[in-house]
C-alpha positions in Angstrom: 0.0 0.0 -0.1 1.2 3.4 -1.0 1.0 6.2 1.7 -0.9 9.3 0.7 1.4 11.7 2.4 5.3 11.5 2.9 7.3 13.9 4.8 11.1 14.5 4.7 13.5 16.3 6.9 16.6 16.9 4.8 19.9 16.3 6.6 23.5 15.6 5.6 24.3 18.5 3.1 27.0 19.8 5.5 28.6 16.4 5.9 28.5 15.9 2.2 30.2 19.3 1.6 33.0 18.1 4.0 33.4 14.6 2.6 33.4 15.7 -1.1 35.4 18.9 -0.5 32.8 21.1 -2.1 31.2 24.3 -0.8 28.0 24.2 1.4 26.2 26.0 -1.3 27.1 23.3 -3.8 26.1 20.6 -1.5 22.6 22.4 -0.8 22.2 22.7 -4.6 22.9 19.0 -5.1 20.6 18.1 -2.3 17.9 20.2 -4.0 18.3 18.3 -7.3 18.1 15.0 -5.5 14.9 16.2 -3.7 13.2 17.0 -7.1 14.0 13.5 -8.2 12.6 12.0 -5.0 9.4 14.1 -5.5 9.1 12.6 -9.1 9.7 9.1 -7.8 7.0 9.4 -5.1 4.5 10.9 -7.6 5.1 7.9 -9.9 4.4 5.6 -6.9 1.0 7.2 -6.3 1.8 9.5 -3.2 -0.4 12.6 -3.2 1.2 14.9 -0.7 5.0 15.4 -0.2 6.2 17.6 2.6 9.7 18.9 3.3 10.6 20.7 6.5 13.3 23.1 5.2 14.0 25.5 8.1 12.5 26.1 11.4 12.7 29.4 13.3 15.1 27.8 15.7 17.2 26.2 13.0 17.9 29.6 11.3 18.9 31.3 14.6 21.5 28.6 15.4 23.3 28.7 12.0 25.9 31.2 10.7 24.5 33.7 8.0 26.5 32.1 5.3 25.1 28.6 5.9 21.5 30.1 6.1 22.0 31.8 2.8 23.2 28.6 1.2 20.4 26.6 2.6 17.8 29.1 1.4 19.4 29.1 -2.1 19.0 25.3 -2.2 15.4 25.4 -1.0 14.7 28.0 -3.8 16.3 25.8 -6.4 14.2 22.9 -5.1 11.0 24.9 -5.4 11.9 26.2 -8.9 12.5 22.5 -9.9 9.2 21.4 -8.5 7.4 24.2 -10.4 8.9 22.6 -13.7 7.2 19.3 -13.0 3.7 19.2 -14.8 0.6 18.8 -12.7 2.5 19.5 -9.4 1.1 22.2 -6.9 3.5 24.0 -4.5 2.5 25.0 -1.1 4.9 27.1 0.9 4.0 27.4 4.6 5.8 29.3 7.5 6.7 32.9 8.3 8.7 34.0 5.4 8.0 37.6 6.2 9.7 37.1 9.4 13.1 36.1 7.9 15.9 38.7 7.5 15.4 41.1 4.5 18.9 40.2 3.4 18.0 36.6 3.0 18.6 35.4 -0.6 15.4 34.6 -2.2 13.2 36.2 0.3 11.2 38.1 -2.3 10.8 35.0 -4.5 9.6 32.9 -1.5 7.1 35.6 -0.7 5.9 35.5 -4.3 5.8 31.8 -4.3 3.8 31.8 -1.0 1.2 34.1 -2.4 0.5 31.9 -5.4 1.0 28.5 -3.7 -1.9 26.0 -4.2 -2.8 22.9 -2.2 -5.2 21.3 -4.8 -4.1 18.9 -7.4 -3.1 15.4 -8.0 0.1 15.9 -6.2 1.1 18.6 -3.8 4.6 19.5 -2.5 4.5 21.3 0.9 7.6 23.3 1.8 8.2 24.6 5.3 10.2 27.7 5.7 10.9 29.6 9.0 8.1 27.5 10.6 7.5 27.0 14.3 6.4 23.8 16.2 
């Protein structure tokens, strides 16, 4: 039986950067591309909702600015990749307005949040600056 909703908490991008001797930004972009492939795979299996918990409020406060910027660039790349998939709705949740103004992609995330949809055969839910 295929579950109707699958959730992911991404982890390991910083370890990958150290292991492969690449920048954190590169590791997050690679993770974003893998995430899009997992979305496609889950959709093919018949999953209807796919959630990813990108960043919590607490998570952002504990990380250096450079790391937060790399993380958000990766999440933005993931969202852009998801939007390229036919028939996939994107739903962004969380307090994006409460993130620092200098955060890369903040304007794009706010725009994506305004047009996000939760209806469709397959919905990808992305959590940004959310609280428990």
